[in-house]
C-alpha positions in Angstrom: 124.1 126.5 91.0 125.1 122.9 91.5 128.8 122.6 90.9 130.9 119.4 90.7 134.6 119.9 91.4 137.2 117.4 90.1 140.4 117.7 92.2 143.4 115.8 93.5 143.3 117.4 97.0 145.3 120.5 96.4 142.5 123.0 95.6 140.0 122.2 98.3 139.9 125.8 99.5 138.9 126.9 96.0 135.9 124.6 96.2 135.0 126.0 99.6 135.1 129.5 98.2 132.4 128.4 95.7 130.3 127.1 98.5 130.7 130.3 100.5 129.1 132.1 97.6 125.9 130.1 98.0 126.5 127.3 95.5 125.9 123.6 96.1 129.3 122.0 95.7 130.2 118.4 95.3 133.9 117.7 95.8 135.5 114.7 94.1 139.0 113.3 94.3 139.6 109.8 92.8 138.9 107.5 95.7 139.1 104.1 94.1 141.7 104.5 91.3 143.7 101.6 92.6 143.4 97.9 93.0 143.9 98.4 96.7 142.2 101.8 97.6 143.1 103.6 100.8 140.7 105.5 103.0 142.6 108.7 102.8 141.6 109.1 99.2 138.0 109.1 100.2 138.6 111.5 103.1 139.9 114.5 101.1 137.4 117.4 101.7 135.3 115.3 104.1 133.6 117.5 106.7 134.9 120.8 105.3 132.4 123.6 105.4 130.1 123.7 102.4 131.4 120.6 100.6 129.6 117.3 99.8 132.2 114.6 99.4 131.7 112.7 96.1 133.5 109.4 95.6 132.1 108.5 92.2 132.6 111.4 89.7 130.4 110.0 86.9 127.4 109.3 89.1 127.3 113.0 90.0 127.9 114.6 86.6 124.3 114.6 85.4 123.2 116.4 88.6 125.7 119.2 88.1 125.1 122.5 86.3 128.9 123.2 86.0 132.0 121.0 86.1 135.1 122.6 87.6 138.7 121.6 87.8 141.4 123.9 89.3 144.1 121.4 88.6 145.5 119.5 85.6 145.2 115.7 84.8 141.5 116.3 84.4 141.4 116.8 80.6 139.5 113.6 79.8 136.8 114.3 82.3 136.4 117.9 81.1 136.5 117.0 77.4 133.8 114.4 77.9 131.5 116.8 79.8 132.0 119.5 77.2 131.2 117.2 74.3 128.0 116.3 76.1 127.0 120.0 76.4 128.0 120.3 80.1 129.5 123.7 80.9 133.1 123.5 82.3 135.7 125.6 84.0 139.2 124.2 83.9 142.4 123.7 81.8 141.1 121.0 79.5 143.4 120.5 76.5 145.3 123.7 77.4 147.0 121.7 80.1 149.2 120.1 77.5 151.2 123.4 77.4 152.4 122.5 80.9 152.9 118.8 80.4 154.8 118.6 77.1 157.9 120.8 77.6 159.6 120.1 74.3 156.5 121.0 72.3 156.0 124.1 74.4 159.5 125.3 73.6 158.8 124.8 69.9 155.5 126.7 70.2 157.3 129.6 72.0 159.7 129.9 69.1 156.8 130.1 66.6 155.5 133.0 68.7 158.8 134.8 68.5 159.5 134.4 72.2 163.0 133.7 73.5 163.9 130.1 74.6 167.0 129.3 76.5 169.4 126.5 75.5 168.2 123.0 76.3 168.7 119.4 75.5 166.3 116.5 75.3 167.5 113.1 76.6 165.5 110.1 75.5 165.6 107.7 78.4 167.7 107.1 81.5 170.8 105.8 79.8 171.1 108.9 77.6 170.4 111.1 80.6 173.2 109.5 82.6 175.7 109.7 79.7 174.9 113.4 79.2 175.0 114.3 82.9 178.5 112.8 83.2 179.9 115.4 80.9 177.6 118.3 81.8 177.5 120.8 84.6 175.0 123.3 85.9 171.7 122.4 84.2 168.1 122.0 85.4 166.6 118.6 84.8 162.9 118.4 84.3 160.3 115.8 83.2 156.8 115.8 82.0 153.8 114.7 84.1 155.5 112.3 86.5 156.3 114.9 89.3 155.4 112.3 91.9 158.6 110.4 90.9 160.9 113.4 90.7 160.6 117.2 90.9 162.8 119.5 88.9 166.4 119.3 90.2 169.6 121.2 89.7 172.4 119.1 88.3 175.5 120.8 89.6 178.0 118.1 88.6 178.0 114.3 88.0 179.5 113.4 91.4 176.8 115.3 93.3 173.9 113.9 91.2 175.3 110.4 91.3 175.6 110.4 95.1 172.3 112.2 96.0 169.8 111.8 93.2 170.6 109.0 90.8 169.7 106.2 93.2 166.1 107.4 93.9 165.7 108.1 90.1 166.6 104.6 89.1 164.5 103.1 91.9 161.4 105.2 90.9 161.5 104.7 87.2 163.0 101.2 86.9 163.0 99.9 83.3 160.3 102.5 82.4 163.0 105.1 82.7 164.1 104.3 79.1 160.7 105.5 77.9 160.9 108.9 79.6 162.2 112.1 78.0 164.2 114.4 80.2 164.6 118.1 79.5 168.0 119.6 80.5 167.8 123.4 80.6 170.8 125.7 80.9 170.3 128.5 83.4 169.0 131.8 82.1 171.5 134.4 83.4 169.2 136.5 85.6 168.6 137.6 89.1 164.9 138.2 88.5 162.1 135.6 88.3 158.6 137.0 88.3 155.2 135.8 87.2 151.6 136.7 86.3 148.7 135.0 88.1 145.1 135.3 87.1 142.0 134.1 85.2 141.5 133.4 81.6 137.8 133.5 80.5 136.9 132.0 77.1 140.5 132.7 75.9 140.6 136.3 77.2 142.9 137.1 80.1 140.7 138.8 82.7 142.2 142.0 84.1 143.2 143.1 86.7 145.4 140.2 87.8 148.5 139.7 90.0 152.2 139.9 89.4 154.4 138.3 92.1 157.7 137.0 93.3 158.1 133.6 94.8 160.8 132.2 97.0 160.5 128.6 95.8 158.5 126.3 98.2 158.6 129.0 100.9 156.6 132.1 100.2 155.0 134.5 97.7 154.2 138.2 97.5 152.0 139.6 94.8 150.3 142.9 93.8 147.4 143.9 91.7 148.1 145.0 88.2 145.9 146.4 85.5 146.6 145.7 81.9 148.5 149.0 81.4 150.7 148.2 84.4 152.0 144.8 83.3 155.8 145.0 82.7 156.7 144.5 79.0 158.4 141.1 79.3 155.3 139.7 81.1 152.9 141.4 78.7 154.6 139.8 75.6 154.2 136.4 77.2 150.6 137.0 78.2 149.8 138.1 74.6 151.1 134.9 73.2 149.3 132.8 75.8 146.1 134.6 75.0 146.3 133.5 71.4 146.8 129.9 72.6 143.9 130.1 75.1 141.6 131.8 72.5 142.1 128.9 70.0 141.0 126.4 72.7 138.3 128.7 74.3 140.0 128.1 77.7 138.4 129.2 81.0 140.8 128.5 83.8 143.2 129.9 86.4 146.8 130.1 85.1 150.2 131.4 86.1 153.6 132.0 84.5 157.2 131.8 85.8 159.4 134.3 83.8 163.1 135.0 84.1 164.2 138.4 82.9 167.4 137.8 81.0 170.4 140.0 80.8 169.0 141.0 77.3 165.9 142.4 79.0 163.7 139.7 77.5 161.2 137.5 79.4 162.0 133.8 79.3 158.9 131.7 80.1 160.4 129.0 82.3 157.2 127.1 83.2 153.7 127.8 82.2 151.2 126.7 84.9 147.8 126.0 83.3 146.0 125.5 86.6 145.6 127.0 90.0 149.2 127.9 91.1 150.6 127.3 94.5 151.1 129.4 96.7 149.5 132.2 94.6 146.1 130.5 94.7 145.9 131.1 98.5 146.3 134.8 97.9 143.9 134.8 94.9 141.1 133.4 97.1 141.4 136.4 99.4 142.2 139.0 96.8 139.4 138.3 94.2 136.2 139.5 95.7 134.2 137.8 93.0 136.3 134.6 92.7 133.1 132.4 92.5 131.5 134.7 89.9 134.6 134.4 87.6 134.4 130.6 87.8 130.6 130.2 87.4 130.5 132.9 84.7 133.2 131.0 82.7 131.5 131.9 79.4 131.1 135.6 80.2 134.1 137.6 78.9 132.5 140.7 80.4 133.2 139.5 84.0 135.8 141.8 85.5 137.8 140.8 88.6 136.9 142.8 91.7 140.2 143.0 93.8 139.7 143.6 97.5 143.3 144.6 98.3 146.4 145.8 96.6 149.0 143.4 98.0 148.9 139.8 99.2 151.5 137.4 100.6 151.6 133.7 101.6 153.9 131.4 103.6 153.8 127.7 103.2 153.8 125.3 106.2 155.3 121.9 106.1 155.6 119.1 108.6 158.1 116.3 109.0 155.2 114.0 110.0 152.8 114.7 107.1 154.2 112.2 104.6 153.1 109.1 106.6 150.7 110.2 109.4 147.3 111.8 110.0 148.3 115.2 111.3 146.0 117.2 113.6 145.9 120.9 112.7 145.2 123.5 115.4 144.7 127.3 114.9 142.6 130.2 116.0 139.4 129.8 114.0 139.0 133.6 113.6 141.9 133.3 111.1 140.2 130.5 109.1 139.9 132.6 106.0 143.6 133.2 106.0 144.6 129.6 106.6 144.3 127.5 103.4 144.5 123.8 103.8 145.6 121.1 101.3 144.7 117.4 101.2 142.7 118.0 104.4 139.4 117.0 106.1 137.5 117.6 109.3 136.4 114.7 111.6 134.6 115.3 114.8 135.4 119.0 114.7 139.1 118.5 114.2 141.1 119.5 111.1 143.5 116.9 109.7 146.1 116.9 107.0 146.1 113.5 105.3 149.0 111.2 105.0 151.0 111.9 101.9 150.6 115.6 102.1 153.4 117.8 100.7 152.2 121.2 102.0 150.1 121.2 105.2 148.8 124.7 104.8 149.4 128.1 103.3 148.9 131.2 105.5 147.8 134.4 103.8 147.8 138.1 104.5 146.4 140.9 102.3 146.4 144.7 102.7 147.2 148.1 101.1 150.9 147.7 101.5 153.5 144.9 101.5 154.4 145.5 105.1 150.8 145.4 106.3 150.1 142.2 104.3 153.1 140.5 106.0 151.9 141.7 109.4 148.5 140.2 108.8 150.0 136.9 107.6 152.2 136.7 110.8 149.2 137.2 113.1 147.5 134.1 111.6 150.7 132.1 111.4 151.4 132.6 115.1 148.3 130.7 116.0 148.9 127.6 113.8 150.2 124.4 115.4 150.9 120.9 114.3 153.5 118.2 114.9 156.8 118.6 113.1 155.8 122.0 111.8 158.3 124.1 109.9 158.2 127.2 107.7 160.4 130.1 106.7 158.7 133.4 107.5 162.0 135.2 106.8 161.6 134.3 103.2 158.9 137.0 102.9 161.5 139.6 104.0 163.9 138.2 101.4 161.3 138.8 98.7 160.5 142.3 100.1 164.0 143.4 100.7 166.0 141.7 98.0 163.8 140.3 95.1 161.4 143.1 94.7 164.1 145.9 94.7 166.1 143.8 92.2 163.0 143.5 90.0 162.3 147.2 90.2 165.8 147.9 88.8 164.7 145.8 85.8 161.5 147.8 85.4 159.2 145.4 87.4 157.3 148.1 89.2 156.0 146.9 92.6 
C-alpha cells in the first residue's frame, strides 16, 4: 500500500513502523509554510529507513492509497481527503476535543462525567487581574502550546517574576484575543491514563493503561476490556460515543485523576499519538501497521507482544538551537525512538528546535524486566548536553503504581 503521512516531526517513528511492514511511505512535514523557509523543515525524516521525504503534500495525495496523521493540526488536510473519497487514519474533527477545553468541559458534563472547578479568562488583562487574587491553579490555553505550555500558578509574586514576562512577550496585543483556562487542582495522588487505538469509533482492545512522570518517563501494561478500572472505563465509554459520531480512526490517550470521591476526572484528552506512550505502543503492538492500514475494519484486534512497557525521555541543552549528532549502539535501534530527526551520510541528527531528542523503550513480561531492557539501550545513547531521569521509572514503580493499586488501579 502507498501511504502518505502528514506530520510535524514528532511521529516519524510511527511512519517508519508502517514502512517496516512493507508499505511504501511518503513522509511530509510542512517545509515551506513560511515566507522565509528554513532547511530544517525539509530535513525531518530525511534519510530515515523506509521513508521518502515529501515536501509538497498536495502533489503526493493522488498517488497515495491512504492518508495518515498521528498528530493534530491536520484536520483540514484529512477532511479534504475524506470528502474526495481518499481513505484516512487520523484525528480529523475529533481533535477539537483536545483543542477547545471549555467546550470539552461542557461536553463532559452532558455525559455525566465529573468536572473540577475552573474559570475562563478572556484575554491577558483579565488573566492578570484574576491571578493577582488567586492561588494554586493550573493555567492552560488552547492550540498555542508553542507560546506557553500548561503552568502551575502558585501565587502572583512567583508568576509575575518567572512567567508573566515571557507570556506578554509571546502574545503581545494578541493576548487579549486568547482564552485562558484556570483549573483548580483535583485532590488526588493518582493520575493514570488509557492509551490505544480507536477504529471507526470503536476502541480497539486490548490497550494500555499507564502512569507518567510528566516529561520524564512512563510505564504501561496491557489491559483487556474486562480489566479496565471503573473510572477509566466510564471515560472510555463516553469517548467511544464521541468517536462513533465522527467515525474516528486514530490513536488516542487520556489523563485521568482519581479524586477523593473515587471518580475519574478527565484532565486532558489526547486525540493523537501520545508522548511518551507512543514509543511503547510501537514496540507493544505486533500489528501496529495493520491497525492503521485497516482503519475501516472494526474486526482488527490488537496483537500485544509483551505485558509491560516503559519509556524514558532524553533531552539536550543543545537541541533548541543546534544540529545535534546522535550516537547509540544500532542493535538497540528498535528501542530508541527519535523525534524531529534525520540521517545524513550515515549519521543520525536531531534537528534544531527539538524538544525531546529521543525516547528509549523497554518491554517485557514484568515491570522490572522492562526497566532493565530500557536501561541497556539507554546506556549506549550519547549526544551533547544530554540529560534524562532514569530514576523517575523507579518513582513510578515504587510510588505511583502502589498508590494506584490502593485506589483499585490493578497493575
